[in-house]
N, C-alpha and C positions, 0 to 999 in steps of 0.2 A: 206383111212378109218382109224379111230382111233380104236385100238384094244379094245375089251370089258374090258379086265382086267385093262387097263389104265384108262378107265372111272370110273371103280369101285374104283380104288386106289385114284383117284382125289376126288371122292365123299366122301370117308372115311376121307381123309385129310381135306377137307372142313368142314366136320362135327366136327372134333376135333378142328379145328381153331375157329369155332363159339362157341364151348362148353367151352372154357377156357378164363380166364381173360387176360393171358399173353402168347404170342407166341414168341419163340426165334429161331434164326438161328445160328447153331454152326458148326465149322469146325471139321472134324474127321480124317484128313489125317494121323496124327501121332499116331492114336489110333488103336491097334489091336482089332480083333473081341472079344478076351477074355477080354480085358480091358473094352470094351464097354458093354459087358454083366455084368461085375462086377459093373460098374457105374449104369447100369439099376437096378441091385439088391439093391445097396446101397441107391439109391434115389427114389425107386419105390413109396414111400408114398408121395413124394413131386413133382416129375416131371414124364412126359412120353416122351420117346425119340422115334422118328420115322425116320428111314433112307429110303430115296426114291430118285429116279432120279430127277435131278434138274429141268427138264422140267415139271415133274408132280407137284413138289413143287410150281413152279412158277404159274402153272394153278390153283392150290388150293388157292393160296394167292390172285390171281387177282380178283379185284372187292370186296374184303373183307376189313374190317377196318384195317387189318394188311398188306395191300399190300405195305406199305412202306418198308417191309423187302425184297422185290424182288431184289433190287440191291445187296444185300448181299448173294444171292444164287449163289454160284460159287464154283468151285473145288469140293471137297468131302464134302457133306453137310448133316446135320440132322436137323429136326424140333424138337423143344422142346415145350411141352405143359404143362402149370402149372396155378394154381390159386394164386401163390405167385406174389408179385409185381416184377418189372424188377430188382430192386436193390437187393432184397433178392435172386433172381434167380442167378444173377451174383456172389454174394458172395458164395453161396453154390457150384457153379461150380468151382470157384477158390479154395475154401477150399478142394474140392475133387481131385484136381490135385496131382500127385505123382512125386517125383524126378526121373529122368531118365538120362542115358548116352547121351551125345551129339554126333551126327553123324558126320562123316567126311564130310567136305564141308558145314556144317550148319553154319549160321551166329550166332556168340556169342551174347546172349541177354544181357550180362554184361561182365565186366572184369572177366576172368576165372583165379583163383588164386590157386597155390599149396602152402600150408602153410609150414612154417619151422617146422621140427620135424621128429620123427621116422616114418617109413613106415612099412607095414606088410611084406615086402620082406626080405628074407635072402640074404646074399652076393651071387652075381652071375652076369651074363651078363646084368641084368636089370640096373646095375649102369651105364654102358656105354650108354644104351638106354635113361635113364633119362638125362644124360649129353648131348647127341646128340640133344635133343629137347630144350636145354637151361635151364634145371633144375639142379642146383648145388647139386650133391649128393656125399656122401662118406659112408664109412663103419665105424660104431662105435658100440662097444659092441656086435658084432655078428649080427647087423641089418643095413639095409641101411637107412641112415638119409638124409633128405633134409636140407642143411646147412642154407639156407635163403629163406624167402617167395618170391615167383616169380610169376609175371603175365605172363602166357604162351600164352594167346590170349586176345587181347583187345576187348572191346565191339564194335560190328559192323564188326569185321573181320571174315573171314571164317576159320573154324577149319581144320588144316592140318590132313591127315589120321594118321600119327604117333602120334600126340598129342592126337587125339581122342582115340586111342588105349591105350595110357599111362593113360589118365584120367579115362578110364573105369577100368583099372587094379588097379588104386589108389582109386577106388570107389568114385570119384568126379563126382557128377551128377548136372551139372549147369542148366539143363532145367527141366520143369515140364510138365508132360503129362496128358491131360484130355480134356474134352470138351472145345473148344475154342469159347466162345460166341462172335459172330460178331456183333449181334444187337438183341434187344428185343423190342416188341411192346405191349403196354398195351391196356386195354379195351376201352380207349378213342382214340385209333389210333395214339398215340404218340410213335415215334421210338427213342430208346436210344442206343447209341453206347458205347463201353467200356470206352472211355475217359470221358463220363458222369457218368457211373456206378461205376467207380473206385474211391472209397471214402476212405480217411484216417479217420477212425472212431474216433480215439483219437483226431486228430486235429479238426474234425467236432464238437465234443462235447465241446472241449475247446473253439472254436470260438463261439459256441452257448451260453456257460456259460458267456463268456466275453460280448457278445452282450446283454444278459439279464441283467448283472450287469451294463453295461453302460446305458441301458434303465431306470433301477431303479434309478441310480444316477441322470439322467436328470429329471425324474419325481419328485424326492424329491427336486431337486434344484429349480424347478419352481412350487412347490406344492401350494404356496400361491396364485399364479396368475392363475394356471391351475390345479384345483383339478380333480382327476380321481377316479375311483372305487378302485384303488390300494393305492392311497395316502390319500384319504379322512379319513379312520379310524385313521391313525396316526395323521393327521392334527387335527381332532376333539379331539383326546386324548391330544395333546399338548395344544389346546385351553382350554380344561377343566382344565388341570394342571395350566395354567396361570391364569385362572379365580379364581381357588381355592386359589392360592398364593396371588392374589390381594385382595380377600375377607378377608383372614386372616390378611394381612398387614393393611387393612382399618378397621379392627375390625367389619366387617359386618356379623351379625349372619345369618346363614342358617342352614338347617339340616345337611349339610356336614361339616360346620365350627364350629358349636356351641360347640362341645366337646373340640376342640382344644382351642377355645377362653376362655372357662370356666377354662380349665387347666392352661392356661397362666395367667388368672386373679387370680386364686388361688395362683400360684407361686408368683405373684407380691404382693398380699396381705400379704402372709406369710413373704416375704422379708421385707416389710414395718413394719410389726409387730415386727420382730426380731430387725430391725434397731432402732425402737422407744422403744424397751424394753417393749412392751405391753405384760403383763403376761397372755396371752391366752393359753389354753391347747395345741393347735397345735404349738405355738411358743416356749413354754418353753424348749423343748429338745434342740433347736437351741441356745436359749439364754444361757442356762447352758453350752453347749459345747463351745460357744464363751467365756464365763466367765472363763471356765477352761483353755482355751488356753492363755487368757490374764494373768491369775494367774501364769501359767508356765513360760511365757515370763518374767514376773515381777520378779519371783524368781531367774531366771538366771542373770537378771540385778543386783539384790541385791548381789548375790554370787560373781559377778564379782567385786564389789566394796570392 
């Protein structure tokens, strides 16, 4: 017989599953009860975290649109309920992780490096301890100094106990502790794993901007043959400019060209009047100016003789 409290727990979980857009399954093995409570407080306005036995979680998910999460219910597990989408959920959980010391025997998530430079230690036996684990150390100016940057554990290797202790004392924290999202399922029943949710936002936006730029370049390259709502306004603008230039060149009067044509005609008439020395009011200033320039030039010629 199934105990009554288990039935009630499954019913409550089912209710939460149906009431939220996104449900996630997260690992909590490395998280202390205190850290979990702090995460709950920090994210209470965005997510709800529920820890339960895996068997109860599996029963609550079975038959729901989120049952694709069942394969990820293993080890120590918590359910996460939210109305955020899966990508935002993953992002806030990753941002909420805090640096922590790595434990002896743990697999290094990356190359663990001790940087060259001074340490917080005063001269003492710690010099020999550093040297014994392969960290070149010496005493300079009353402090222990690492002489050169050293990789003490390579990615994928297990961390020896002595190195784990030294890293902790050096305050080198190569791991981050927090809710480890294994999978999230949205309201459409689509299940996302971290490899899909892990997005380099800078690269994403750069790629998106590049794609948009390429699309616009293609649109404008074929705009004469394939007009679209994006290219039609510019296409029509260019056509209007070309029609205007043709009308002006052909001296074809329209309401758009008449002013320019009249101004051009005026300039031409004035030039003709000046050239023919027609003593009209408008031409006289130009005729007199030209006569003055001619007289100055003539005076210089006479003086030169």
